[in-house]
N, C-alpha and C positions, 0 to 999 in steps of 0.2 A: 332556583325557582322550583315552588311546589306545584303538586299536583292538583292544587284546589281550583285552577285555573284552566285544566283540562277537564275534556268529556270523558266520561264513563267509557271506554274503549279498550277495555279488558277484554280478551277473548273469554269464553265460558269454559268449565271445567270438563267438559265432553270428554277433550282427548285425554287426559288424565285419568279418568273414570275409565274408558274404553279400553279394556285389555289390548286391543288391538293396535292401541294408541293412533287412532285416525288424525291428520293433520287438520288445522282448524279449516273451515269452509268460506270461502268467499263468492256470492253472488256477484256476477258481472253483467251488466249488460253492455253490450258494443256491437258494432257492425263486422259483417266478414270483409276482409281485406285481404284479397287474393297476392299481396306483394309479401305480406308475414311481418309487414313495418309496422304495424299498429294493428287496431282494432282487437278481436277477440285472439287471433292468433299470438299477436305481442301479451296481453291479458295473461293468458294460459301459460307462457313460458316463464313471465316476469313474476305470478303468482307462484309458479311450481320453484322456481329459483330461489326462490327465498323462503321455502319451506309448507305454504299452503295448499291448500287445495282450489282450483277454480272451479265453479259451476256456472259454465256459459252461457247466457241467455243471448239470441241472435237478435239484432232490431233492424236489418237488410244486410246488403250488399253493395259494397264498390266496385265500379266497373274501372279500374285503376294500373295504372304501372308504376314504377321506381320514379316516375318522373314529374305525373300528372294523374289527376282524377279526373275523368271522365263526365262519369255519371255516378250517382247512389239510388239505389231501389230498396226504398222502406218495406218494412212486412205490416201488416195491419197491428193495431194495438191489441186486437183480439188473439194475433197469433203470438205476439209478445208475453201478452197476461197468461195465456195457458202455458207456456213454457215457463215464466217464473212461478205459477202457484205450484206446478206440477213438483216441482224439486222444493220449493218452498214446504210444501207439506209432508215432504220424505226425509228431508236430511236437514242438521241442525247448520244454520248460518251464523258468522261472527259477526261479519260486515257486508255492507253492499258496496259495490262499486261501480257509477255510471261513468260511460264513455260517449259515444256519439249514438244518441236514440234515434236519431235518424228523420222526426218529424214531431210537431208538435201534438200529435196524438198520442203517440209511444211515449213522451215526456209527459204526458197527463195519467196513461197508466202507469207508469212507472212511480210517480208521483202518489197515485192512489195504494200502489203496494205497499210502498217506504210508508203511508200513515199507517198501515195495518202492523208492520212491524216496526214501529216509534222507537221500540227500544233498541235497533241496531244501529250502529255507526253509519252513514253515508258519506261515501267519499265521492266526489263529483269533478270530472274533469271538463272545462270548455276548453274544445279543440280550437287549432285556426280555421275559420270556415272560410275562408275566401276566395276559395276555389267555387263557390256555390253562387248562386244567382240572390242579389241583393235583397229582394222581397222573401225569398226563402231563410235568408241569416235572421232578420228581424222578427219573423213568425218565430222561428226555433228559439230565439234569444228572449224574446218575450216573454214564451211560454215556461223556460227554462226560469228566469228570472220571478214570476209569478207562482208557480207550482212547484219547481226543484228545491230552488233555494230555500225557502221555509224548512225543507226537510232535511237539508244538506248539513254535515257536521265540518266537513273540510271542504274547500272549493279549492279546486288546484287549476292553473292556468299560466300561461306566459304573460309577462309584465305589458305587452302592448296588445295583446288579444282582448285581455281584462279591462285595462284602460279605455279602449274603444269602446267597450260593453258596459261597461259600469258607470264611467265616467265621460259620456258623449261630450257633454258641455264643460269640461274641465277648460278654462281659459289663462291659466297661472301657467309663465314661460317656464315654470321649474315643472319638472315632471312628478306627478303623483306618487308618494310615498307608499311602501307596501301597507301602511297602516292607512292612508287615505281609500287605497283599494279595499282594505277589509273594511273599513268603515262604511263604504257604499255596499257592501256584501251584506254585514250585520243588520244592515238598516232594512233588509229583504228576509232575517231570519236566519243565517248562515254565521256561526261563531268564529271559526278560524277560516283563514286564507292564505293557503301557499302560493306567493306568488313568485316567478321563476323569470330566469332570461334578463334580470335587472342590470345592465352595461355600467360597466367599472372601468377606471384606467387601467393601462397596462396588461389587455389582453384578459382581463378577468370578467366573470360574471357573478352576480350574488341571489340568492334563493331564500327568502326570506317566510318564515312561517308568521304571520301577524293575528292580532286582535285590533280594533279601534285605539286600545288603550297602550298596548304594548308589541313589542318585538320576541317572540316565546322562541324562536330558535332560526338560526340561519347558517348556511356553508356556504364557500367564495372557492371557486374552480377556476382554474385556467379554461378561457375560451381555446373552443376546436376550429380550427382552418376548414371543417369539413361539413356540409349541410345534412341534416338527418332527418328521417320521418319516423317518426313512433316514439319521440322522445317523451312527449306528455302522457301518453299510454303506459309506457315503461314506467314512469316515477310513481303516477298516482295507483297502479297495478300493486305494485312492490309498496307504497304506502299501505294501502288496504289490507295486504298480506300481513305485514309488519306489525299493523295494528292487532288483526285477528288471532295474532299469536300472543297477546298479552302485554305489549310495551306500550308505555304511555308516549302521549302525543309527540312530545318534541323529541324524545329519543326514536321514535319509529321515523318522523320526519329525517333526521340526520341519517339515519339508517339507510332510508330509500333514497335519498341523495347520492350518500357514497356509492349505494349499487348503482343508481342512471349512470355515474360519471365512469365506472369502471365499465358497464355496458358499452357506453358510447367509446370510450379510450380503443377497445376493442371491437369496434364497429368495422363492418363491412360492406362493399356493395355488390349485392348481389345482379342486378341489371346496368342499365345504362345512366341510371338517374340517381335519385339519393342516396345516400349511404342507412343503411339501420342499424340500431342497438344489437351487440351479441349478448341477449341474456344468460347466456350459460358459458359467459367467459370464464369462468373457473373451470367449466370440464376441457378447456382446452389444454395440451401440451404446453409444460414451461419449457423455454429457450434456455440452454447453458449462459453461464455469467459471461464466456467471450461473445456468443451471439448477441447477446443482450446487448452487451457495450457497443456491439459493433451497429447493431440497430437503431440505437440510440442515437447514436451522430449522422446528421444530416438528414432527420426525417422529413417527408412529405407527403401532402395529403392526396396525391396521385395516384388513385387507387389501382390504374392499370399497372405501375410500375411495383407496385409494394404487395408483398404477401397480406394474408389476413392479418387482423388483430396489430396493426402498424399503423394506425390512423390520426395519432394524436400529434398536433403542430406540423 
């Protein structure tokens, strides 16, 4: 595969020319999540974990616990714009990452900013919005489709979420392929789509970077028996950070997916609801060989019976 099919997503040379060796910077738009499962907290941890620096811009705040989202309180578009423009005028940014913008008005504000910085790759994640009211979902996704997809370099989302959003009239008995979904995104101006969570036989899932014409990268992983919150933010933030560091797109997707898999495997459950990824899995002390061998036998997803970092299968 040659690089002629991927966008100019290399980070600039600021970090190399700066004697302090500053890490590449990622401007992040997302909501405040008090559980730390996703949102800005998850983005900052993921981006730092893979070697970049996050410039977080808050779009609002969830009222939620690890089991359920109760409400969301968006910030005004003026507040979002002022946060972003202040830091954009101060710090060099290599990549923009958009998580949950919170409202159609905030999507419009982010899209306007992206137009002013059109040379920067933009990684956008469409989260699961099933917790929200139907009319708010429709308004949000319509604004995203019309205003932000034309600015997006890579769209990241779960197969079922992207199918319902981008192909609502799909009538075939066969599920749409990643290329079908990528074609729908490309119709709105997005050249690359990373489709995750594609169900495969024998407890495996596939994750595919696609264009309408080709599959550029894919990674298959064994499916976890545990439900997680924050996986989409973890993946898209890691992808943005790796791209900011200068990797080409297929290599960045592979690295970000492997990072996500390790984060989920080391996941933990801080409350009584869903598990969350451990973005700092690499900082945990390693078991000795005998303990690791003993732990590998009879693993269970019951977080109440097992210690941290033993969630897989």
